RODO-2510 file (C-alpha; in nm, 4 decimals, decimal comma):
residues 569
     n   res          X          Y          Z
     1     m     0,6411    -1,1109    -2,5452
     2     l     0,3191    -1,0356    -2,7169
     3     i     0,1260    -1,2872    -2,4979
     4     d     0,2938    -1,0883    -2,1849
     5     i     0,1850    -0,7664    -2,3349
     6     a    -0,1780    -0,8722    -2,4057
     7     q    -0,1965    -0,9956    -2,0278
     8     f    -0,0546    -0,6621    -1,9180
     9     a    -0,3246    -0,4706    -2,1512
    10     l    -0,5985    -0,6991    -2,0117
    11     y    -0,5126    -0,6562    -1,6622
    12     a    -0,5050    -0,2789    -1,7158
    13     a    -0,8457    -0,2830    -1,8823
    14     l    -0,9983    -0,4709    -1,6007
    15     v    -0,8707    -0,2354    -1,3176
    16     t    -0,9719     0,0628    -1,5235
    17     g    -1,3297    -0,0706    -1,5875
    18     a    -1,3687    -0,1595    -1,2020
    19     a    -1,2219     0,1793    -1,1067
    20     i    -1,4896     0,3754    -1,3002
    21     i    -1,7663     0,1612    -1,1740
    22     l    -1,6062     0,1748    -0,7872
    23     g    -1,5433     0,5321    -0,8144
    24     q    -1,9266     0,5936    -0,8891
    25     w    -2,0273     0,3574    -0,6046
    26     m    -1,8135     0,5345    -0,3542
    27     a    -1,9471     0,8882    -0,4489
    28     v    -2,2963     0,7409    -0,3844
    29     v    -2,1889     0,5965    -0,0449
    30     l    -1,9220     0,8699     0,0782
    31     d    -2,0284     1,1839    -0,0727
    32     p    -2,3235     1,3590     0,0991
    33     p    -2,6145     1,4110     0,0546
    34     h    -2,6747     1,0508     0,1609
    35     t    -3,0473     1,0381     0,0811
    36     r    -2,9521     0,8161    -0,2202
    37     l    -2,8626     0,5431     0,0138
    38     g    -3,2045     0,4956     0,1557
    39     v    -3,2062     0,1893     0,3744
    40     l    -2,8423     0,1699     0,3941
    41     a    -2,7974     0,5113     0,5639
    42     r    -3,0446     0,4121     0,8157
    43     v    -2,8450     0,0932     0,8882
    44     d    -2,5260     0,2651     0,9319
    45     g    -2,7090     0,5449     1,1182
    46     a    -2,8166     0,3072     1,3677
    47     v    -2,4691     0,1505     1,3878
    48     c    -2,3347     0,4954     1,4847
    49     r    -2,6149     0,6029     1,7330
    50     v    -2,5564     0,2483     1,9213
    51     a    -2,1802     0,3510     1,9193
    52     g    -2,2963     0,6878     2,0868
    53     v    -2,2056     0,8858     1,7514
    54     d    -2,4205     1,1351     1,5995
    55     p    -2,4234     1,0685     1,2360
    56     r    -2,5570     1,4163     1,1360
    57     a    -2,2524     1,5767     1,3223
    58     e    -1,9565     1,6792     1,1054
    59     q    -1,6052     1,7427     1,2334
    60     t    -1,3116     2,0025     1,1788
    61     w    -0,9868     1,8694     1,0672
    62     v    -0,8494     1,8701     1,4242
    63     q    -1,1475     1,6858     1,5377
    64     y    -1,1350     1,4176     1,2549
    65     a    -0,7649     1,3724     1,3115
    66     a    -0,8198     1,3228     1,6871
    67     a    -1,0959     1,0534     1,5916
    68     v    -0,8553     0,8828     1,3668
    69     l    -0,5783     0,8573     1,6191
    70     a    -0,7903     0,7605     1,9138
    71     f    -0,9652     0,5034     1,7074
    72     n    -0,6371     0,3370     1,5607
    73     l    -0,4714     0,3624     1,8988
    74     a    -0,7515     0,1507     2,0536
    75     g    -0,7178    -0,0867     1,7843
    76     a    -0,3662    -0,1409     1,8067
    77     v    -0,3951    -0,2074     2,1998
    78     l    -0,6568    -0,4696     2,1374
    79     l    -0,4644    -0,6445     1,8811
    80     y    -0,1452    -0,6327     2,0841
    81     g    -0,3456    -0,7951     2,3810
    82     i    -0,4767    -1,0802     2,1453
    83     l    -0,1475    -1,1464     2,0251
    84     l     0,0347    -1,1798     2,3708
    85     t    -0,2536    -1,3992     2,4952
    86     q    -0,2825    -1,6164     2,1989
    87     g    -0,2099    -1,9487     2,3803
    88     w    -0,5293    -1,8856     2,5935
    89     h    -0,7812    -1,8484     2,2850
    90     p    -0,9890    -2,1057     2,1032
    91     w    -0,9210    -2,2084     1,7520
    92     n    -0,5696    -2,2804     1,8091
    93     p    -0,5361    -2,6464     1,6996
    94     q    -0,1515    -2,6358     1,6738
    95     g    -0,1276    -2,4890     2,0271
    96     l     0,0672    -2,1975     1,9113
    97     p     0,2033    -1,9825     2,2151
    98     g     0,1411    -1,5896     2,2693
    99     l     0,3752    -1,3813     2,0923
   100     d     0,7226    -1,2173     2,2493
   101     p     0,6011    -0,8772     2,3433
   102     w     0,8340    -0,6651     2,0898
   103     l     0,6965    -0,9171     1,8116
   104     a     0,3377    -0,8491     1,9302
   105     f     0,4204    -0,4892     1,9221
   106     n     0,5418    -0,4787     1,5745
   107     t     0,2762    -0,6853     1,4486
   108     a    -0,0100    -0,4693     1,6121
   109     v     0,1528    -0,1427     1,4798
   110     s     0,1818    -0,3143     1,1214
   111     f    -0,1790    -0,4094     1,0989
   112     m    -0,3079    -0,0886     1,2429
   113     t    -0,1114     0,1126     1,0093
   114     n    -0,2168    -0,0855     0,7046
   115     t     0,1257    -0,1927     0,6718
   116     n     0,1099    -0,5652     0,7226
   117     w     0,4945    -0,6079     0,7504
   118     q     0,5434    -0,9634     0,8996
   119     a     0,8430    -1,0264     1,0881
   120     y     0,7157    -1,3885     1,1478
   121     g     0,6042    -1,6903     0,9617
   122     g     0,2267    -1,6979     0,9498
   123     e     0,1662    -2,0709     0,9507
   124     t     0,4096    -2,1232     1,2418
   125     t     0,3261    -1,8209     1,4658
   126     m    -0,0590    -1,7024     1,4314
   127     s    -0,3396    -1,9083     1,5517
   128     y    -0,6711    -1,9159     1,3650
   129     f    -0,8351    -1,6828     1,6353
   130     s    -0,5684    -1,4194     1,5812
   131     q    -0,5911    -1,4465     1,2129
   132     m    -0,9662    -1,4025     1,2222
   133     a    -1,0310    -1,1784     1,5299
   134     g    -0,6967    -0,9894     1,5305
   135     l    -0,5434    -0,9587     1,1745
   136     t    -0,8303    -0,9796     0,9583
   137     v    -1,0345    -0,7211     1,1681
   138     q    -0,7535    -0,4929     1,1257
   139     n    -0,7245    -0,5489     0,7629
   140     f    -1,0966    -0,4123     0,7236
   141     v    -1,0689    -0,1110     0,9713
   142     s    -0,7349     0,0032     0,8722
   143     a    -0,8303     0,0116     0,5173
   144     a    -1,1739     0,1751     0,6023
   145     t    -0,9442     0,4485     0,7926
   146     g    -0,7397     0,5152     0,4816
   147     i    -1,0857     0,5426     0,2607
   148     a    -1,2085     0,7822     0,5484
   149     v    -0,9264     1,0060     0,5627
   150     g    -0,8924     0,9899     0,1649
   151     v    -1,2623     1,1088     0,1370
   152     a    -1,2182     1,3760     0,4059
   153     v    -0,9164     1,5419     0,2333
   154     i    -1,1110     1,5463    -0,1084
   155     r    -1,3869     1,7103     0,0712
   156     g    -1,1338     1,9863     0,1887
   157     f    -1,0497     2,0491    -0,1721
   158     a    -1,4111     2,0328    -0,2875
   159     r    -1,5785     2,2420    -0,0409
   160     r    -1,6132     2,6263     0,0115
   161     e    -1,6010     2,8129     0,3258
   162     t    -1,6679     2,5637     0,5841
   163     q    -1,4521     2,4315     0,8642
   164     h    -1,6008     2,0858     0,8333
   165     l    -1,4501     1,7477     0,6566
   166     g    -1,7430     1,4941     0,7337
   167     n    -1,7639     1,2537     1,0251
   168     f    -1,4755     0,9841     1,0435
   169     w    -1,7074     0,7489     1,2371
   170     v    -1,9659     0,7626     0,9579
   171     d    -1,7201     0,7255     0,6896
   172     l    -1,5534     0,4239     0,8674
   173     v    -1,8771     0,2483     0,9025
   174     r    -1,9873     0,3348     0,5581
   175     s    -1,6359     0,2392     0,3870
   176     t    -1,6517    -0,1004     0,5719
   177     f    -2,0109    -0,1822     0,5325
   178     w    -2,0937    -0,0783     0,1933
   179     l    -1,7546    -0,1107    -0,0078
   180     l    -1,5092    -0,3371     0,1598
   181     l    -1,7379    -0,6035     0,3200
   182     p    -1,9531    -0,6746    -0,0157
   183     l    -1,6211    -0,6861    -0,2208
   184     a    -1,4475    -0,8993     0,0285
   185     i    -1,7585    -1,1761     0,0426
   186     i    -1,7563    -1,1810    -0,3449
   187     v    -1,3841    -1,2076    -0,3748
   188     g    -1,3522    -1,4642    -0,0939
   189     i    -1,6204    -1,6811    -0,2442
   190     a    -1,4281    -1,6883    -0,5516
   191     l    -1,1123    -1,7836    -0,4028
   192     v    -1,2774    -2,0656    -0,2209
   193     a    -1,4504    -2,2065    -0,5424
   194     l    -1,0948    -2,1899    -0,6990
   195     g    -0,9328    -2,3868    -0,4316
   196     v    -0,8063    -2,1600    -0,1435
   197     p    -0,8621    -2,3118     0,1866
   198     q    -1,1270    -2,1895     0,4387
   199     n    -1,1624    -2,4012     0,7261
   200     l    -1,0829    -2,4556     1,0982
   201     l    -0,9044    -2,7846     1,0331
   202     p    -0,5779    -2,8825     1,2296
   203     y    -0,2502    -2,8882     1,0050
   204     t    -0,2479    -3,2068     0,7714
   205     p     0,0482    -3,4360     0,8006
   206     v     0,1450    -3,5686     0,4550
   207     e     0,4362    -3,7819     0,3268
   208     t     0,6593    -3,6081     0,0609
   209     v     0,7716    -3,7766    -0,2619
   210     s     1,0985    -3,8306    -0,0724
   211     g     0,9488    -4,0184     0,1943
   212     g     0,9817    -3,7433     0,4500
   213     q     0,7053    -3,6049     0,6690
   214     q     0,5506    -3,2484     0,6215
   215     l     0,2430    -3,0517     0,7976
   216     l     0,0215    -2,8808     0,5385
   217     g    -0,1274    -2,5813     0,6940
   218     q    -0,4983    -2,5113     0,6789
   219     g    -0,7199    -2,2369     0,8245
   220     p    -0,9537    -1,9552     0,7237
   221     a    -0,7440    -1,8378     0,4470
   222     a    -0,9696    -1,7184     0,1762
   223     a    -1,1396    -1,4509     0,3905
   224     q    -0,8227    -1,2923     0,5056
   225     i    -0,6848    -1,2996     0,1339
   226     a    -0,9740    -1,1250     0,0057
   227     i    -0,9526    -0,8298     0,2357
   228     k    -0,5705    -0,8299     0,2426
   229     q    -0,5870    -0,7397    -0,1401
   230     l    -0,8838    -0,5177    -0,1484
   231     g    -0,7791    -0,3263     0,1453
   232     t    -0,4114    -0,2794     0,0191
   233     n    -0,3068    -0,4668     0,3211
   234     g    -0,0983    -0,7423     0,2027
   235     g    -0,0091    -0,9617     0,5045
   236     g    -0,0186    -1,3509     0,4129
   237     f    -0,1615    -1,6130     0,5625
   238     w     0,1291    -1,8272     0,5116
   239     n     0,5034    -1,7090     0,5264
   240     v     0,5592    -1,6855     0,1416
   241     n     0,2327    -1,4738     0,1081
   242     s     0,0709    -1,5234    -0,2505
   243     a     0,3646    -1,7587    -0,3957
   244     h     0,2166    -2,0039    -0,1653
   245     p    -0,0219    -2,2487    -0,3519
   246     f    -0,2748    -2,2533    -0,1082
   247     e    -0,2922    -1,8685    -0,1140
   248     n    -0,2694    -1,8397    -0,4801
   249     p    -0,3318    -2,1825    -0,6638
   250     n    -0,3416    -2,0842    -1,0311
   251     a    -0,3547    -1,8122    -1,3016
   252     i    -0,7200    -1,7067    -1,2167
   253     t    -0,6627    -1,6659    -0,8629
   254     n    -0,3477    -1,4692    -0,9635
   255     l    -0,5410    -1,2308    -1,1692
   256     i    -0,8169    -1,1862    -0,9198
   257     e    -0,5948    -1,1047    -0,6406
   258     m    -0,3759    -0,8686    -0,8693
   259     w    -0,7042    -0,6832    -0,9880
   260     a    -0,8025    -0,6678    -0,6095
   261     l    -0,5071    -0,4849    -0,5133
   262     l    -0,5600    -0,1785    -0,7545
   263     a    -0,9254    -0,1611    -0,8085
   264     i    -1,0250     0,0562    -0,4958
   265     p    -0,7225     0,2897    -0,5301
   266     a    -0,7684     0,3558    -0,8804
   267     g    -1,1231     0,4282    -0,8281
   268     f    -1,0384     0,7157    -0,5990
   269     c    -0,9347     0,9296    -0,8926
   270     f    -1,2762     0,8879    -1,0428
   271     l    -1,4322     0,9510    -0,7097
   272     y    -1,2319     1,2711    -0,7107
   273     g    -1,3638     1,3921    -1,0290
   274     r    -1,7295     1,3155    -0,8936
   275     m    -1,6526     1,4986    -0,5725
   276     v    -1,4896     1,8188    -0,7097
   277     k    -1,7647     1,8076    -0,9817
   278     d    -1,4970     1,8240    -1,2567
   279     a    -1,4154     1,4508    -1,4115
   280     r    -1,1216     1,5787    -1,5811
   281     q    -0,9282     1,6655    -1,2596
   282     g    -0,9718     1,2772    -1,1791
   283     r    -0,8800     1,1705    -1,5249
   284     a    -0,5574     1,3667    -1,5188
   285     i    -0,4423     1,2285    -1,1924
   286     f    -0,5394     0,8686    -1,3069
   287     a    -0,3275     0,9430    -1,6379
   288     a    -0,0113     1,0444    -1,4269
   289     m    -0,0523     0,7298    -1,2147
   290     g    -0,0909     0,5218    -1,5092
   291     i     0,1987     0,6577    -1,6973
   292     l     0,4147     0,6032    -1,3993
   293     w     0,2757     0,2476    -1,3354
   294     v     0,3283     0,1622    -1,7060
   295     v     0,6849     0,2761    -1,7293
   296     g     0,7749     0,1115    -1,4018
   297     l     0,6081    -0,2133    -1,5321
   298     g     0,8087    -0,2089    -1,8696
   299     i     1,1633    -0,1340    -1,6946
   300     t     1,1084    -0,4147    -1,4439
   301     y     0,9565    -0,6718    -1,7079
   302     m     1,2744    -0,5928    -1,9219
   303     a     1,5100    -0,6089    -1,6345
   304     e     1,3718    -0,9467    -1,5508
   305     t     1,3799    -1,0667    -1,9057
   306     v     1,7236    -0,9864    -1,9958
   307     g     1,8189    -1,1399    -1,6641
   308     n     2,1556    -1,1843    -1,4657
   309     p     2,4480    -1,2102    -1,7233
   310     l     2,6607    -1,4015    -1,4808
   311     i     2,4035    -1,6678    -1,4653
   312     a     2,2963    -1,6673    -1,8078
   313     n     2,6720    -1,7355    -1,8958
   314     a     2,6809    -2,0046    -1,6482
   315     v     2,4018    -2,2037    -1,7535
   316     a     2,2303    -2,3178    -2,0671
   317     g     1,8805    -2,1847    -2,1889
   318     e     1,7062    -1,8724    -2,1753
   319     p     1,8492    -1,5619    -1,9701
   320     d     1,5222    -1,4844    -1,8003
   321     n     1,5595    -1,4427    -1,4182
   322     m     1,3323    -1,6853    -1,2770
   323     e     1,5055    -1,7176    -0,9505
   324     g     1,2603    -1,6592    -0,6740
   325     k     0,9465    -1,6713    -0,9175
   326     e     0,6907    -1,9359    -0,9407
   327     t     0,6936    -2,1451    -1,2887
   328     r     0,3294    -2,1085    -1,2916
   329     f     0,3344    -1,7209    -1,2903
   330     g     0,6535    -1,6606    -1,4962
   331     i     0,8259    -1,3410    -1,5459
   332     a     0,5182    -1,1341    -1,6742
   333     n     0,2943    -1,1856    -1,3799
   334     s     0,5682    -1,1703    -1,1302
   335     a     0,6826    -0,8449    -1,2608
   336     l     0,3279    -0,7374    -1,2881
   337     w     0,2343    -0,8024    -0,9217
   338     a     0,6018    -0,6522    -0,7878
   339     v     0,5287    -0,3399    -0,9550
   340     s     0,1426    -0,3022    -0,8669
   341     t     0,2133    -0,4081    -0,5265
   342     t     0,4669    -0,1651    -0,4411
   343     a     0,2675     0,1161    -0,6398
   344     a    -0,0389     0,0426    -0,4307
   345     s     0,1017     0,0008    -0,0925
   346     n    -0,0384    -0,3405    -0,0785
   347     g     0,2931    -0,5397    -0,0033
   348     s     0,1525    -0,8827    -0,0921
   349     v     0,4067    -1,0836    -0,3083
   350     n     0,3835    -1,3849    -0,5683
   351     s     0,7566    -1,3839    -0,6034
   352     m     1,0629    -1,2957    -0,4016
   353     h     1,1831    -0,9399    -0,4695
   354     d     1,5108    -1,0075    -0,3088
   355     s     1,6048    -1,2103    -0,6083
   356     y     1,5191    -0,9637    -0,8642
   357     t     1,7874    -0,8198    -1,0762
   358     p     1,9135    -0,4729    -0,9426
   359     i     1,7196    -0,2703    -1,1712
   360     g     1,4068    -0,5136    -1,1469
   361     g     1,4212    -0,4446    -0,7597
   362     l     1,4891    -0,0794    -0,7931
   363     l     1,1491     0,0081    -0,9485
   364     p     0,9634    -0,1530    -0,6700
   365     l     1,1696     0,0334    -0,4095
   366     f     1,1367     0,3615    -0,5892
   367     n     0,7669     0,3121    -0,5771
   368     m     0,7660     0,2902    -0,2165
   369     m     1,0080     0,6000    -0,1702
   370     t     0,8116     0,8147    -0,3515
   371     g     0,5230     0,7423    -0,0989
   372     e     0,3359     0,4924    -0,3128
   373     v     0,1282     0,7637    -0,4850
   374     i     0,1010     0,5743    -0,8117
   375     f    -0,2492     0,4563    -0,6948
   376     g    -0,1197     0,3805    -0,3557
   377     g    -0,3158     0,2506    -0,0421
   378     v    -0,6846     0,2681    -0,0416
   379     g    -0,7453     0,6329     0,0208
   380     a    -0,3663     0,6875     0,1388
   381     g    -0,2295     0,6714    -0,2094
   382     f    -0,4656     0,9202    -0,3259
   383     y    -0,4208     1,1789    -0,0350
   384     g    -0,0449     1,1396    -0,0864
   385     m    -0,0886     1,2245    -0,4601
   386     l    -0,2767     1,5331    -0,3618
   387     s     0,0173     1,6477    -0,1438
   388     y     0,2425     1,6171    -0,4827
   389     v    -0,0590     1,7906    -0,6768
   390     v    -0,0252     2,0918    -0,4120
   391     l     0,3680     2,1019    -0,4933
   392     a     0,3099     2,0834    -0,8521
   393     v     0,0674     2,3675    -0,8460
   394     f     0,2943     2,5826    -0,6446
   395     i     0,5808     2,5223    -0,9022
   396     a     0,3519     2,6219    -1,1768
   397     g     0,2503     2,9294    -1,0039
   398     l     0,6170     3,0234    -0,9566
   399     m     0,6955     2,9561    -1,3375
   400     v     0,4041     3,2052    -1,4505
   401     g     0,4607     3,4500    -1,1492
   402     r     0,1090     3,4043    -1,0026
   403     t    -0,0389     3,2979    -0,6964
   404     p    -0,0952     2,9134    -0,7415
   405     e    -0,4518     2,8143    -0,7915
   406     y    -0,6211     2,4794    -0,7800
   407     l    -0,9719     2,4087    -0,8463
   408     g    -1,0633     2,7828    -0,7934
   409     k    -0,8591     2,8313    -0,4649
   410     k    -0,5316     2,9761    -0,3849
   411     i    -0,2698     2,7683    -0,2807
   412     e    -0,0628     2,9601    -0,0128
   413     a     0,2379     2,9266     0,2065
   414     k     0,0646     2,7196     0,4735
   415     e    -0,0659     2,4488     0,2464
   416     v     0,2712     2,4200     0,0775
   417     k     0,4456     2,3931     0,4079
   418     l     0,2129     2,1316     0,5339
   419     a     0,2507     1,9499     0,2227
   420     l     0,6217     1,9499     0,2707
   421     l     0,5927     1,8317     0,6058
   422     a     0,4001     1,5154     0,4922
   423     f     0,6558     1,4669     0,2139
   424     f     0,9595     1,4707     0,4773
   425     a     0,8027     1,1576     0,6557
   426     m     0,9353     0,9395     0,3859
   427     p     1,3062     1,0605     0,3837
   428     i     1,3127     1,0661     0,7611
   429     g     1,1899     0,7230     0,7974
   430     i     1,3748     0,5536     0,5158
   431     l     1,7227     0,7271     0,5274
   432     g     1,7016     0,8070     0,9059
   433     g     1,6071     0,4560     0,9914
   434     g     1,8230     0,2846     0,7211
   435     a     2,1208     0,4807     0,8350
   436     l     2,0923     0,3611     1,1867
   437     a     2,0274     0,0188     1,0670
   438     a     2,3349     0,0336     0,8609
   439     v     2,5857     0,1182     1,1382
   440     v     2,4287    -0,0244     1,4568
   441     p     2,5910    -0,3799     1,4958
   442     q     2,2629    -0,5510     1,6141
   443     a     2,0775    -0,4042     1,3398
   444     a     2,3424    -0,4661     1,0652
   445     a     2,3550    -0,8280     1,1486
   446     a     2,0202    -0,8678     0,9711
   447     v     2,1856    -0,8191     0,6296
   448     q     2,2172    -1,1369     0,4507
   449     d     2,4116    -1,0314     0,1603
   450     p     2,7185    -0,8351     0,1193
   451     g     2,8154    -0,5213    -0,1058
   452     p     2,5476    -0,3011    -0,2755
   453     h     2,2825    -0,5478    -0,2245
   454     g     2,3183    -0,5539     0,1433
   455     l     2,2238    -0,1886     0,1397
   456     s     1,9262    -0,2392    -0,0978
   457     e     1,8056    -0,4765     0,1697
   458     i     1,8340    -0,2276     0,4540
   459     l     1,6598     0,0536     0,2092
   460     y     1,3884    -0,1774     0,1135
   461     a     1,2940    -0,2724     0,4634
   462     y     1,2636     0,0683     0,5943
   463     s     1,1059     0,2032     0,2667
   464     s     0,8375    -0,0726     0,3068
   465     a     0,7919     0,0167     0,6913
   466     t     0,7653     0,3870     0,6153
   467     g     0,5440     0,3510     0,3278
   468     n     0,3326     0,1283     0,4810
   469     n     0,3805    -0,1498     0,2298
   470     g     0,4994    -0,4534     0,4106
   471     s     0,6717    -0,6408     0,1141
   472     a     1,0335    -0,7414     0,2007
   473     f     1,3730    -0,8416     0,0458
   474     a     1,2950    -1,1734     0,2203
   475     g     1,6642    -1,2258     0,2859
   476     y     1,6762    -0,9558     0,5472
   477     g     1,6180    -1,0748     0,8936
   478     a     1,3829    -0,8288     1,0589
   479     g     1,2693    -1,0230     1,3617
   480     s     1,5357    -0,8851     1,5928
   481     l     1,4558    -0,6541     1,8946
   482     w     1,6056    -0,3611     1,7215
   483     h     1,3997    -0,3825     1,4051
   484     t     1,0689    -0,4945     1,5542
   485     t     1,1085    -0,1760     1,7574
   486     a     1,2404     0,0702     1,5035
   487     q     1,0431    -0,0512     1,2057
   488     g     0,7413    -0,0284     1,4205
   489     l     0,8223     0,3329     1,5121
   490     a     0,8892     0,4089     1,1211
   491     m     0,5384     0,2496     1,0414
   492     i     0,3661     0,4982     1,2821
   493     l     0,5622     0,7835     1,1349
   494     g     0,4987     0,6889     0,7760
   495     r     0,1091     0,6521     0,8368
   496     f     0,0295     0,9300     1,0752
   497     a     0,2927     1,1929     0,9934
   498     f     0,1049     1,1999     0,6350
   499     i    -0,2340     1,1675     0,7658
   500     v    -0,2240     1,4866     0,9937
   501     p    -0,0688     1,7415     0,7671
   502     m    -0,2926     1,6300     0,4907
   503     l    -0,5941     1,6621     0,7045
   504     a    -0,4626     2,0178     0,8027
   505     v    -0,4447     2,1066     0,4392
   506     a    -0,7724     1,9899     0,3683
   507     g    -0,9154     2,1796     0,6544
   508     a    -0,7353     2,5198     0,5347
   509     l    -0,8493     2,4690     0,1717
   510     a    -1,1979     2,3945     0,2957
   511     q    -1,2317     2,7471     0,4352
   512     k    -1,1398     2,9230     0,1269
   513     r    -1,3554     3,1047    -0,1220
   514     s    -1,3620     3,0593    -0,4722
   515     v    -1,1711     3,2866    -0,7117
   516     a    -1,2559     3,3422    -1,0572
   517     a    -1,0446     3,1763    -1,3082
   518     s    -0,8510     3,4164    -1,5581
   519     a    -0,6141     3,4250    -1,8502
   520     g    -0,3174     3,3605    -1,6171
   521     t    -0,4794     3,0510    -1,4447
   522     f    -0,2711     2,7285    -1,4814
   523     p    -0,5081     2,4396    -1,6113
   524     t    -0,4795     2,1374    -1,3791
   525     h    -0,6752     1,8839    -1,6195
   526     g    -0,4786     1,8684    -1,9269
   527     p    -0,1366     1,7017    -2,0695
   528     l     0,0809     1,9552    -1,9485
   529     f    -0,0285     1,9452    -1,5816
   530     v     0,0185     1,5614    -1,6128
   531     v     0,3734     1,5805    -1,7269
   532     l     0,4391     1,8624    -1,4748
   533     l     0,2865     1,6487    -1,1843
   534     i     0,4992     1,3263    -1,3074
   535     a     0,8096     1,5535    -1,3051
   536     v     0,7661     1,6874    -0,9595
   537     i     0,7165     1,3031    -0,8381
   538     l     1,0241     1,2034    -1,0158
   539     v     1,2436     1,5065    -0,9439
   540     l     1,1720     1,5186    -0,5660
   541     g     1,2031     1,1432    -0,5357
   542     g     1,5253     1,1469    -0,7396
   543     l     1,6912     1,4517    -0,5348
   544     t     1,5792     1,2823    -0,2103
   545     f     1,6798     0,9203    -0,2762
   546     f     1,9177     0,8993    -0,5609
   547     p     2,2374     0,9048    -0,3700
   548     a     2,1307     0,5978    -0,1537
   549     l     1,9946     0,4272    -0,4719
   550     a     2,3200     0,4960    -0,6511
   551     l     2,5100     0,3182    -0,3529
   552     g     2,2561     0,0157    -0,3663
   553     p     2,0779    -0,1339    -0,6598
   554     i     2,2600     0,1233    -0,9404
   555     a     2,6030     0,0425    -0,8217
   556     e     2,4932    -0,3249    -0,7977
   557     q     2,3695    -0,3239    -1,1699
   558     f     2,7142    -0,1776    -1,2803
   559     a     2,8892    -0,4477    -1,1002
   560     m     2,6752    -0,7147    -1,2416
   561     t     2,7177    -0,5644    -1,5939
   562     a     3,0943    -0,5760    -1,5444
   563     g     3,0910    -0,9271    -1,4361
   564     t     3,1568    -0,8707    -1,0656
   565     a     2,9965    -1,0956    -0,7889
   566     f     3,0321    -1,0584    -0,4411
   567     g     3,0839    -1,3265    -0,2019
   568     a     2,8492    -1,4538     0,0837
   569     n     2,8742    -1,3629     0,4429
***
């Protein structure tokens, strides 16, 4: 256990150190004035002008939101066309055909919304061209969209008496060119050096130890894996994602890929402190996120270490729940990845979450249900956390009998209503979509396991889709027409029903004047606010989702403890 704790501490230290550095760099790149960028500003200014965009023109929140929606719609349509016509394109040595229209819709929406839910097996479905020109491109621009929106929302909190939140096109270019692309090149080269394939070779036939024949997938994997982790995308080049030895060959690649999935989201806390000119505010939010992450990791790790008593009583040896986990990673690195990937809206996996104990699977599920605000997706997690900040400040104002204030601005009914509107996207998608999936026969047929675990599979699928996560309880068959359509709609809801209200909150706050702090002003940079923010997240999540969780993983945990097993379908 001490070795495991040391690994957790090393990982936390690496992420925190990178977050501080990246927060400073993002402030240089994305926080005006841009005179500090020098030649970089001239390069992306030229790119914007070629695209017909004035890099000096700023946008209101309505204009910013319209640009986000238009760009993402165009990206989804382009990717949809690439997937439908896949059989006509070059770099398809296996001769894979175009996708079914509904699967193409689901996949295009999935990668456009930064979800990367995969209702297909990568090595048996996607050509190299589709992977590079379709999926990898969206890995960059969907992540850049989240970063741009996150920065625009922060500007709304930081600015005074203005209607402008920046320029989406400029933010998009700078996020891609000067943050995501350099990091992806560095991580990609490191992965290639450590054994991850990066080629255009046809699949390699080999003879197995038992004398059978098998095709080993090849392809430009390292480049996609680098950005899938850095951009909190998560879609695997191969079907089993980062549990595959080609995607994740050893302990060093495992550490690099885990580091990459939290580095930029954690960096947003320090970017926020610099942009609002009060580093304490960013550190307070980082502390709240960190505490929730540590607690979730501890619970998941202990649940998997204790294991399943029904199995422990049936076999000799240690009780650790190693089902669905790679022996080269073990319990510690599997639990660490599972908690981090669902806290970060990443969705990549190095173990199969469907095989976790009920409580071990509950924590990743709860991370997604709360909107993945524990670091969250690049940009997306932070503006999601700011919606909870608005609600926490509102509750604090009610407790002291004053108009809520945050960063010297009054938080009024409009901002609270918009924050709640964003919050409601998750229960509508998860509970509404999950309820339909449980009662419609065509949808319910996707459930692999009977009893409470079957409900957990449904909840996980729609939490992953609405939360734009992309991980899965792998036994759940989500490739049917019902689920490709319904989950595609849930992904759109979870992405844009959060973005638009939070941009509206930012637009409203940007127009406000500063008010002087007084003796009754609630401090939002100390331990008391950190505790309040954590409580708001847990209480809102608990009140909204506890009844469903009680019927799923919690009921399954009690049944397991009592020695009850459920027969297979």
